[in-house]
VOSE-55120 format. One line per field, with one value per residue (C-alpha): residue number from 1; residue in one letter; z, y, x. Coordinates in Angstrom, 2 decimals, padded with zeros to 5 digits. Example, Ala and Ser with C-alpha at 12.3 -4.5 7.8 and 13.67 -1.06 7.14 Angstrom:
// residues 2
resi = (1; 2);
resn = (A; S);
w = (007.80; 007.14);
v = (-004.50; -001.06);
u = (012.30; 013.67);
END
This chain:
// residues 514
resi = (1; 2; 3; 4; 5; 6; 7; 8; 9; 10; 11; 12; 13; 14; 15; 16; 17; 18; 19; 20; 21; 22; 23; 24; 25; 26; 27; 28; 29; 30; 31; 32; 33; 34; 35; 36; 37; 38; 39; 40; 41; 42; 43; 44; 45; 46; 47; 48; 49; 50; 51; 52; 53; 54; 55; 56; 57; 58; 59; 60; 61; 62; 63; 64; 65; 66; 67; 68; 69; 70; 71; 72; 73; 74; 75; 76; 77; 78; 79; 80; 81; 82; 83; 84; 85; 86; 87; 88; 89; 90; 91; 92; 93; 94; 95; 96; 97; 98; 99; 100; 101; 102; 103; 104; 105; 106; 107; 108; 109; 110; 111; 112; 113; 114; 115; 116; 117; 118; 119; 120; 121; 122; 123; 124; 125; 126; 127; 128; 129; 130; 131; 132; 133; 134; 135; 136; 137; 138; 139; 140; 141; 142; 143; 144; 145; 146; 147; 148; 149; 150; 151; 152; 153; 154; 155; 156; 157; 158; 159; 160; 161; 162; 163; 164; 165; 166; 167; 168; 169; 170; 171; 172; 173; 174; 175; 176; 177; 178; 179; 180; 181; 182; 183; 184; 185; 186; 187; 188; 189; 190; 191; 192; 193; 194; 195; 196; 197; 198; 199; 200; 201; 202; 203; 204; 205; 206; 207; 208; 209; 210; 211; 212; 213; 214; 215; 216; 217; 218; 219; 220; 221; 222; 223; 224; 225; 226; 227; 228; 229; 230; 231; 232; 233; 234; 235; 236; 237; 238; 239; 240; 241; 242; 243; 244; 245; 246; 247; 248; 249; 250; 251; 252; 253; 254; 255; 256; 257; 258; 259; 260; 261; 262; 263; 264; 265; 266; 267; 268; 269; 270; 271; 272; 273; 274; 275; 276; 277; 278; 279; 280; 281; 282; 283; 284; 285; 286; 287; 288; 289; 290; 291; 292; 293; 294; 295; 296; 297; 298; 299; 300; 301; 302; 303; 304; 305; 306; 307; 308; 309; 310; 311; 312; 313; 314; 315; 316; 317; 318; 319; 320; 321; 322; 323; 324; 325; 326; 327; 328; 329; 330; 331; 332; 333; 334; 335; 336; 337; 338; 339; 340; 341; 342; 343; 344; 345; 346; 347; 348; 349; 350; 351; 352; 353; 354; 355; 356; 357; 358; 359; 360; 361; 362; 363; 364; 365; 366; 367; 368; 369; 370; 371; 372; 373; 374; 375; 376; 377; 378; 379; 380; 381; 382; 383; 384; 385; 386; 387; 388; 389; 390; 391; 392; 393; 394; 395; 396; 397; 398; 399; 400; 401; 402; 403; 404; 405; 406; 407; 408; 409; 410; 411; 412; 413; 414; 415; 416; 417; 418; 419; 420; 421; 422; 423; 424; 425; 426; 427; 428; 429; 430; 431; 432; 433; 434; 435; 436; 437; 438; 439; 440; 441; 442; 443; 444; 445; 446; 447; 448; 449; 450; 451; 452; 453; 454; 455; 456; 457; 458; 459; 460; 461; 462; 463; 464; 465; 466; 467; 468; 469; 470; 471; 472; 473; 474; 475; 476; 477; 478; 479; 480; 481; 482; 483; 484; 485; 486; 487; 488; 489; 490; 491; 492; 493; 494; 495; 496; 497; 498; 499; 500; 501; 502; 503; 504; 505; 506; 507; 508; 509; 510; 511; 512; 513; 514);
resn = (M; K; C; K; D; I; H; I; S; D; G; A; L; F; T; D; Q; Y; Q; L; T; M; A; Q; L; Y; F; K; M; G; M; H; K; K; K; A; R; F; D; H; F; F; R; E; Y; P; D; Y; G; Q; H; K; A; G; Y; C; I; N; A; G; L; E; W; L; I; N; W; M; E; D; F; N; F; T; D; E; D; I; A; Y; L; R; N; Q; K; N; P; S; G; S; H; L; F; E; D; D; F; L; K; W; L; K; E; E; G; N; F; D; K; L; D; L; F; A; I; P; E; G; R; V; I; H; P; N; V; P; I; T; V; V; S; G; P; L; A; M; A; Q; I; L; E; T; A; L; L; N; K; L; N; Y; Q; I; L; V; A; T; R; A; S; R; M; R; L; I; G; R; G; Q; L; L; L; E; F; G; A; R; R; A; H; D; R; G; A; I; A; A; T; R; A; A; L; I; G; G; A; D; Y; S; S; N; V; G; I; S; H; L; L; G; Y; P; P; K; G; T; H; A; H; S; M; V; Q; I; F; L; A; L; G; M; S; E; Y; D; A; F; K; S; Y; A; E; L; Y; P; E; N; C; I; L; L; V; D; T; I; N; T; I; E; S; G; I; P; N; A; I; K; V; F; E; E; M; R; R; H; G; H; K; P; M; G; I; R; L; D; S; G; D; L; A; Y; L; A; I; Q; A; A; K; M; L; N; N; A; G; F; D; D; V; S; I; V; L; S; N; E; L; D; E; L; N; I; W; Q; I; I; T; E; I; T; R; E; A; P; I; Y; G; V; D; A; D; K; L; I; T; R; L; I; Y; G; V; G; T; R; L; I; T; S; E; G; Y; S; A; L; G; G; V; Y; K; L; T; S; V; E; D; K; D; G; W; Q; A; A; I; K; I; S; E; S; L; S; K; I; P; N; P; G; N; K; M; L; Q; R; I; Y; D; H; R; N; K; A; I; A; D; I; L; S; L; E; S; E; S; I; E; N; Q; D; T; I; K; L; F; H; P; N; D; S; G; K; Q; R; V; L; E; R; S; T; I; S; S; I; E; Y; L; Y; K; T; I; I; Q; S; G; K; I; I; Y; E; F; P; S; I; E; E; I; R; R; I; R; D; D; D; I; E; R; L; D; S; G; V; K; R; L; V; N; P; H; V; Y; H; V; S; L; S; E; K; L; W; R; L; K; N; D; L; I; N; K; T; I; T);
w = (008.22; 011.37; 011.19; 012.25; 008.95; 006.86; 005.54; 003.38; 001.42; 001.75; 000.39; -002.59; -003.42; -003.41; -007.14; -009.95; -010.37; -013.73; -013.20; -011.83; -014.35; -017.11; -014.94; -014.84; -018.61; -019.34; -016.85; -018.56; -021.95; -020.61; -021.38; -017.76; -017.68; -020.89; -020.86; -021.27; -020.80; -019.61; -019.48; -016.91; -018.42; -018.15; -021.08; -020.00; -017.44; -014.86; -015.67; -012.75; -015.04; -014.59; -014.36; -015.57; -014.89; -017.34; -015.82; -012.91; -010.36; -009.97; -006.37; -004.81; -006.29; -003.05; -001.47; -004.53; -003.89; -000.24; -001.07; -003.66; -001.34; 001.06; -001.59; -001.56; -001.66; 001.86; 002.71; 003.75; 000.15; -001.41; 000.61; -000.38; -003.87; -003.72; -002.41; -005.16; -007.89; -011.03; -011.53; -012.00; -008.74; -010.03; -008.91; -010.52; -009.87; -010.39; -008.18; -010.26; -010.79; -006.96; -006.12; -008.52; -007.44; -003.63; -005.09; -007.41; -007.07; -006.31; -008.18; -007.91; -011.65; -012.51; -013.40; -012.88; -013.77; -013.54; -013.46; -009.98; -007.49; -007.40; -011.18; -013.55; -015.81; -018.71; -020.44; -022.81; -021.46; -019.34; -015.81; -014.56; -016.93; -015.48; -017.44; -016.39; -016.56; -018.05; -015.34; -012.16; -014.43; -015.09; -011.78; -010.55; -012.59; -010.32; -007.34; -009.21; -010.79; -007.35; -005.39; -008.20; -009.88; -006.62; -005.26; -008.46; -008.64; -004.89; -005.40; -008.63; -007.08; -003.93; -006.33; -008.03; -004.75; -003.76; -006.75; -006.84; -003.06; -004.35; -002.00; 001.08; 004.18; 002.80; 005.48; 004.46; 006.60; 004.77; 006.43; 007.43; 004.00; 002.33; 001.20; 004.24; 004.61; 001.15; 003.61; 004.63; 000.91; 000.23; 002.98; 001.48; -001.94; -000.51; 001.32; -001.90; -004.18; -002.04; 001.36; 004.11; 006.76; 007.61; 010.40; 009.82; 013.10; 012.40; 008.86; 009.52; 012.56; 010.11; 007.39; 009.91; 009.84; 013.16; 012.35; 012.59; 013.82; 015.44; 017.37; 016.23; 016.77; 019.18; 021.96; 021.81; 021.57; 024.88; 026.55; 025.76; 026.89; 030.25; 030.79; 029.98; 026.90; 023.57; 025.66; 028.11; 025.79; 023.72; 027.02; 027.87; 025.01; 024.83; 028.34; 027.69; 024.17; 024.35; 021.70; 019.02; 019.68; 016.89; 017.19; 015.13; 015.45; 013.64; 015.95; 017.15; 014.90; 013.28; 013.37; 016.33; 018.84; 017.45; 016.41; 019.36; 021.71; 020.05; 020.16; 023.93; 024.64; 022.27; 024.47; 027.55; 025.86; 024.92; 028.50; 029.58; 026.91; 024.53; 020.82; 019.22; 015.96; 014.41; 013.80; 011.51; 009.48; 008.30; 006.77; 005.04; 002.71; 003.35; 001.19; 003.02; 006.42; 005.85; 005.13; 008.31; 010.38; 009.16; 009.92; 013.37; 014.21; 012.76; 014.89; 017.81; 017.07; 015.84; 012.29; 011.98; 013.35; 010.50; 009.30; 008.33; 005.90; 005.21; 004.14; 000.80; -000.69; -003.82; -006.39; -008.04; -005.18; -003.64; -006.96; -006.07; -002.55; -003.52; -006.81; -004.52; -001.31; -004.18; -005.13; -002.38; 000.77; -000.14; 000.20; 003.67; 004.63; 004.41; 002.73; 000.21; -000.55; 003.08; 004.06; 001.24; 002.82; 005.95; 004.73; 005.36; 003.41; 005.10; 002.21; 002.72; 000.95; -002.58; -002.18; -000.85; -003.34; -006.00; -006.55; -010.15; -011.29; -008.94; -010.83; -012.80; -015.49; -015.50; -017.43; -017.72; -021.17; -022.61; -025.32; -026.10; -025.63; -026.16; -028.19; -029.69; -032.11; -029.62; -028.37; -030.27; -030.11; -029.12; -029.83; -028.89; -031.51; -030.49; -032.51; -030.86; -031.91; -028.41; -026.76; -029.08; -026.63; -028.06; -028.62; -028.13; -025.47; -025.45; -023.60; -022.46; -022.75; -021.78; -024.13; -022.49; -024.33; -023.76; -020.95; -019.10; -019.90; -020.62; -024.20; -025.16; -023.76; -026.36; -026.57; -028.80; -029.39; -026.99; -029.96; -031.14; -030.28; -030.86; -028.80; -031.57; -034.07; -036.06; -036.59; -034.10; -035.93; -033.55; -034.40; -032.51; -030.82; -032.19; -035.31; -038.04; -039.55; -036.80; -036.81; -035.47; -036.30; -033.59; -034.56; -032.03; -032.03; -029.94; -027.26; -024.16; -022.79; -023.18; -019.76; -019.74; -017.13; -016.12; -013.15; -012.62; -009.44; -009.47; -011.48; -011.31; -008.20; -006.15; -005.26; -006.55; -006.22; -002.97; -002.36; -001.60; 001.53; 001.14; 001.36; -001.45; -003.60; -002.79; -004.14; -007.24; -007.62; -007.47; -009.81; -012.15; -012.07; -012.18; -015.49; -017.18; -018.93; -017.37; -020.07; -018.91; -015.36; -015.96; -013.83; -016.67; -020.52; -019.91; -022.49; -024.07; -023.36; -026.06; -025.89; -029.06; -030.45; -032.55; -036.39; -035.73; -033.08; -035.06; -038.10; -035.80; -034.35; -037.67; -039.42; -036.56; -036.81; -040.42; -040.17; -037.26; -039.23; -042.73);
v = (-031.69; -029.71; -026.22; -027.23; -028.91; -025.88; -025.32; -028.54; -026.59; -022.93; -024.75; -026.57; -028.22; -024.95; -025.46; -027.34; -030.92; -030.43; -028.50; -031.30; -033.64; -031.48; -031.45; -035.29; -035.48; -033.07; -034.72; -038.08; -036.62; -034.86; -031.53; -030.39; -028.28; -026.73; -022.81; -021.46; -017.97; -017.21; -014.12; -012.86; -010.53; -009.86; -009.15; -006.42; -003.90; -004.36; -003.71; -003.12; -002.81; 000.81; 001.85; 000.67; 001.00; 002.57; 001.47; -001.01; -000.97; -003.57; -005.37; -008.54; -008.89; -008.97; -011.47; -013.89; -013.37; -014.35; -017.31; -018.45; -017.94; -020.24; -022.92; -026.57; -029.85; -031.29; -035.18; -034.78; -033.19; -036.11; -038.74; -036.92; -037.20; -040.65; -041.83; -040.74; -043.39; -044.10; -045.81; -048.87; -048.58; -047.66; -044.74; -041.47; -040.03; -042.03; -042.51; -040.72; -037.69; -037.45; -037.85; -034.91; -032.84; -033.46; -032.54; -029.96; -028.69; -025.22; -021.91; -021.59; -021.54; -018.97; -015.50; -012.98; -009.54; -007.38; -004.27; -002.81; -002.54; 000.75; 001.17; 001.72; -001.28; -002.06; -005.05; -007.27; -006.04; -008.85; -007.54; -010.31; -012.71; -015.83; -017.53; -020.56; -024.59; -025.52; -027.82; -025.28; -022.18; -024.24; -025.37; -021.49; -020.83; -021.11; -019.60; -016.62; -015.95; -016.39; -014.09; -011.17; -011.37; -010.76; -007.78; -006.30; -006.17; -004.92; -002.06; -000.87; -000.59; 001.27; 003.60; 004.39; 004.88; 007.45; 009.19; 009.68; 010.88; 013.67; 012.09; 011.97; 009.83; 006.05; 003.34; -000.18; -002.59; -005.43; -008.19; -009.65; -009.83; -011.04; -014.64; -016.20; -015.08; -013.42; -010.34; -010.18; -009.89; -007.53; -005.28; -004.86; -004.14; -001.69; 000.22; 000.09; 001.07; 004.08; 003.17; 005.33; 002.70; -000.65; -002.03; -005.44; -005.54; -008.05; -007.08; -003.48; -003.90; -006.03; -003.34; -000.70; 000.97; 001.57; 000.02; 002.02; 001.62; 003.16; 001.00; -001.12; -000.56; -003.15; -000.92; 001.27; -001.70; -003.41; -000.27; 000.47; -003.37; -002.85; 000.38; 003.02; 005.37; 006.00; 009.05; 006.83; 004.48; 007.54; 009.08; 005.93; 005.37; 008.99; 008.68; 005.78; 006.75; 010.57; 010.97; 008.46; 009.17; 008.82; 007.95; 005.90; 007.93; 005.84; 003.26; 004.94; 007.92; 009.88; 013.46; 013.31; 011.26; 010.22; 013.45; 015.40; 012.90; 012.99; 016.86; 016.66; 014.35; 016.21; 019.53; 017.70; 016.65; 020.07; 021.20; 018.63; 019.83; 016.86; 017.18; 014.68; 013.37; 012.46; 010.66; 007.84; 007.26; 003.80; 004.05; 006.17; 008.92; 009.54; 012.58; 014.24; 013.00; 014.41; 017.76; 017.66; 016.39; 019.11; 022.00; 020.52; 020.10; 023.69; 025.39; 023.75; 024.96; 021.53; 022.60; 020.91; 017.35; 014.75; 012.82; 009.31; 007.81; 003.82; 001.26; -000.49; 002.43; 002.13; 004.72; 005.21; 006.24; 007.98; 010.19; 010.14; 011.54; 014.34; 015.36; 015.71; 017.51; 020.12; 020.63; 020.43; 021.70; 025.47; 025.21; 024.36; 026.92; 024.41; 025.15; 022.21; 022.17; 022.28; 019.38; 017.43; 018.11; 016.64; 013.40; 010.16; 006.93; 003.74; 000.85; -002.85; -005.29; -003.63; -003.30; -006.50; -008.56; -006.26; -006.58; -006.51; -007.78; -010.43; -011.98; -010.09; -012.79; -012.87; -015.44; -017.22; -018.16; -019.58; -016.99; -018.67; -021.95; -022.33; -025.09; -025.48; -022.54; -020.24; -018.86; -019.88; -017.94; -019.89; -018.83; -020.22; -019.77; -018.69; -018.13; -014.44; -012.38; -010.55; -013.92; -014.64; -013.93; -011.77; -014.16; -014.15; -012.35; -008.65; -005.51; -002.93; 000.70; 003.72; 006.65; 010.12; 013.40; 016.80; 017.27; 014.34; 012.44; 008.59; 008.18; 004.35; 001.46; -000.22; -004.14; -004.76; -007.67; -007.60; -007.29; -004.09; -000.59; 002.07; 004.99; 006.23; 005.86; 009.38; 007.64; 005.11; 002.70; 001.46; -001.81; -002.63; -006.05; -007.39; -005.31; -005.27; -002.55; -000.27; 001.51; 004.71; 006.81; 008.78; 011.54; 011.28; 015.03; 014.70; 012.55; 013.92; 010.83; 006.63; 004.84; 001.25; -000.54; -003.67; -004.53; -007.51; -009.17; -012.74; -013.56; -017.19; -017.68; -014.85; -011.99; -008.95; -006.11; -004.21; -004.04; -000.46; 000.26; 000.73; 004.59; 004.52; 002.28; 004.75; 007.48; 005.65; 004.94; 008.49; 009.69; 007.14; 008.31; 011.88; 011.33; 009.62; 011.88; 012.66; 010.72; 007.46; 007.97; 008.80; 006.82; 005.73; 005.18; 005.83; 006.90; 003.63; 003.92; 002.71; -000.50; -001.33; -003.55; -002.76; -003.32; -006.28; -007.88; -007.24; -009.23; -012.09; -012.53; -012.47; -014.48; -016.99; -017.17; -017.78; -020.48; -022.41; -022.13; -022.98);
u = (-002.73; -001.62; -000.60; 002.94; 003.27; 002.41; 006.00; 005.54; 002.89; 004.95; 008.08; 009.37; 006.31; 004.53; 004.09; 001.55; 002.17; 002.55; 005.76; 007.25; 006.06; 007.67; 010.86; 011.33; 010.53; 013.31; 015.52; 015.03; 015.78; 018.70; 017.35; 016.99; 020.32; 019.62; 019.33; 015.97; 014.44; 010.96; 009.22; 006.51; 003.89; 000.27; -001.84; -004.52; -005.24; -007.72; -010.92; -013.61; -016.65; -017.57; -013.85; -010.49; -006.90; -004.61; -001.21; -000.31; 002.17; 004.70; 004.94; 006.00; 009.48; 011.39; 009.08; 009.45; 013.20; 013.31; 011.09; 013.82; 016.71; 015.25; 013.94; 015.24; 013.77; 013.76; 013.53; 009.97; 009.30; 011.04; 009.24; 005.80; 006.78; 008.24; 004.82; 003.19; 001.66; 000.50; -002.98; -001.11; 000.71; 004.06; 005.97; 005.33; 008.78; 011.36; 014.26; 017.02; 014.99; 014.19; 018.06; 018.37; 016.14; 017.35; 020.87; 020.49; 016.97; 017.50; 017.54; 021.60; 022.22; 019.24; 019.72; 016.72; 016.12; 013.30; 011.28; 011.86; 008.95; 006.91; 007.63; 004.63; 004.28; 002.23; 000.74; 003.06; 005.87; 008.12; 008.11; 010.12; 012.66; 014.22; 017.11; 018.66; 018.67; 015.30; 013.92; 014.42; 013.22; 010.13; 009.36; 009.84; 006.69; 003.75; 005.36; 006.12; 002.89; 001.25; 003.69; 003.85; 000.59; -001.50; 000.63; 000.75; -002.92; -003.50; -000.74; -002.38; -005.80; -004.20; -002.39; -005.89; -007.61; -004.71; -004.70; -008.62; -008.43; -006.25; -003.29; -005.28; -004.20; -005.12; -005.69; -005.58; -007.91; -008.96; -007.47; -011.03; -012.07; -009.03; -008.07; -006.31; -003.02; -003.08; -003.82; -000.18; 000.87; -002.06; -001.01; 002.75; 001.19; -001.33; 001.70; 003.77; 000.58; -000.83; -001.94; -000.34; -001.06; -002.53; -004.68; -002.85; -000.57; 002.31; 003.03; 002.74; 005.14; 007.52; 007.65; 008.11; 004.73; 002.59; -000.77; -003.60; -007.22; -010.45; -012.91; -015.97; -019.42; -019.48; -017.60; -020.71; -023.05; -021.31; -022.06; -025.39; -026.28; -024.96; -027.03; -024.43; -024.31; -022.97; -021.25; -019.80; -018.24; -016.57; -015.56; -013.74; -012.04; -010.80; -009.32; -007.72; -006.10; -006.31; -003.09; -005.13; -008.94; -010.96; -014.61; -017.13; -020.30; -022.67; -023.73; -026.99; -027.63; -024.77; -026.18; -028.48; -026.28; -022.92; -021.71; -022.84; -021.46; -018.24; -018.34; -018.92; -015.98; -013.65; -014.56; -013.47; -010.38; -009.21; -009.89; -007.54; -004.89; -005.42; -006.10; -008.75; -007.76; -011.16; -014.65; -015.13; -018.11; -019.01; -022.53; -025.24; -024.62; -021.05; -020.78; -023.78; -022.71; -019.15; -020.63; -022.92; -020.28; -017.57; -020.24; -021.22; -017.30; -016.50; -019.31; -017.76; -014.42; -012.97; -012.36; -009.11; -010.32; -010.38; -013.10; -012.63; -014.82; -015.07; -017.74; -016.94; -014.96; -013.30; -011.74; -015.34; -017.06; -014.24; -014.42; -018.37; -017.84; -015.27; -017.55; -020.78; -018.53; -017.50; -021.15; -022.95; -020.77; -020.87; -025.04; -024.39; -021.59; -018.70; -015.65; -015.41; -011.62; -010.92; -013.17; -011.62; -008.11; -009.60; -010.81; -009.05; -010.38; -010.34; -010.49; -010.94; -012.96; -012.71; -009.08; -007.60; -009.89; -009.71; -013.58; -014.36; -011.15; -010.07; -007.01; -004.20; -003.81; -000.13; 001.51; 004.76; 006.11; 008.97; 010.65; 014.01; 016.27; 020.16; 021.74; 024.75; 024.10; 023.21; 020.04; 017.01; 013.86; 010.56; 006.78; 003.52; 000.88; -002.61; -005.88; -005.96; -002.82; -003.00; -002.09; 001.07; 004.31; 006.93; 009.64; 013.32; 016.11; 014.60; 015.55; 013.14; 013.14; 010.92; 010.98; 010.28; 009.27; 010.60; 007.66; 009.62; 006.29; 006.20; 005.23; 006.00; 007.65; 009.72; 010.64; 013.64; 016.30; 019.38; 021.22; 020.14; 020.24; 017.85; 018.86; 021.48; 018.79; 017.55; 014.25; 012.93; 009.94; 007.51; 005.18; 002.03; 002.91; -000.48; -001.89; 000.87; -001.17; -000.35; 003.21; 004.45; 007.70; 009.68; 012.00; 014.79; 014.75; 011.18; 012.94; 014.35; 015.61; 015.53; 015.70; 016.58; 014.06; 015.62; 017.70; 019.49; 018.37; 019.89; 023.01; 024.11; 021.92; 023.42; 021.16; 023.26; 020.44; 019.82; 016.00; 014.98; 012.60; 008.99; 009.43; 011.90; 009.49; 006.93; 008.99; 009.82; 005.90; 005.17; 008.01; 006.64; 003.00; 003.98; 005.57; 002.29; 000.14; -003.35; -005.18; -003.34; -004.27; -008.29; -010.93; -012.88; -011.71; -008.34; -005.77; -004.09; -000.39; 002.00; 003.91; 005.55; 008.08; 011.31; 011.35; 013.65; 011.58; 008.51; 010.11; 011.30; 008.05; 006.23; 009.03; 008.55; 004.43; 004.86; 007.27; 005.29; 001.80; 003.19);
END
């Protein structure tokens, strides 16, 4: 395959084989136009081993919609499918089905509503809901899961890193460690979730953010190999980039060579009227080196120069660095709080790959289908109660208490109203023994979370900018209880079912298994 043919794999054929074989079955049985509804959700928060998320951040929706907008089966796509054979040599996909795919294989009749990007989301809550003709709603599954699950995963990790880093500047530069072009989606998700900037040039420009970066160890190495010095490398870099000068100081010896040479160059820059931006530490004991660097820089009159920390950072070791600085900096005469506000975190591998939890596990499940008597709830039975989806056509509401803190997400049937009830009964999605009653007097507000994105195939939603999404993210995180945001053993946020939905689910389970 040549690169010029990549559009084949990125277009309508970016799906799993079974989506197409099921679609042909529905077509042959005359069911392909029957309206169906699918829910996209995830079952559990990311668990990274030593720490665990207590919330997720939604991301990826706009890119999914952009892909859907351009979706159609081309002549090349149809030719590939026509050439597919059964073991007997007969055509796998028949001509009438392929003709229908070419003429009507698009998303022009689908409805889609979703929780907007940047919002806090939780397990078992439908994030994206697709409704429309069965065959095309089914074909959408693979691309939807691919484009949403990964961005949610990265946005969530970036959010946690930003939160643990006390809102200090967060730079994403994981492209070299990413899974091929997943780096592009990951950069967008990182910017939504918590990163301020990225080193990834193309997508940064497309999203309206200047790419950021320093220099590599190889720059110093080449100067040394050609008989020059680390100082010569730093000086040359500073002369070319006097307004963006961050020097990587650990190629030789951080304390005895790198920082002294950086200070020498910074002093020359200052004499010429330029303000150095900072230094970068990429190896060793980053907390200790940050303290020593701050002490040396302070003594030289550069107490406002930033210190960039990198090298396999994640939320756990960012927390460890801050903890150690808080404890150890005063021993060396360094103001810990001021030092922490000078730190910039460069994050790469552990963000871009979501190390420790590499896949969100989001699923796309049929929850209802329409027949002559109206919508009929559908259910999938599993040995594990946690894997039984919540059936039917539902709506989602978030409840806030008088502190303006989110205390529960409630799934209810579209036909019921809970906001005017004096008492609201909440049922655990998987444990029938767990129930909770909220008095309406304890609730300050109830928010409907879904926005209609596509109606009858037309996009009616105006997508916000990344900056607007970031504000949405910050507002939602602010309205979480601190326990939900804990790095380790976070408090479990309540996702509940209304009484009517709970009864429908249990009735369907009993009816199906008996």
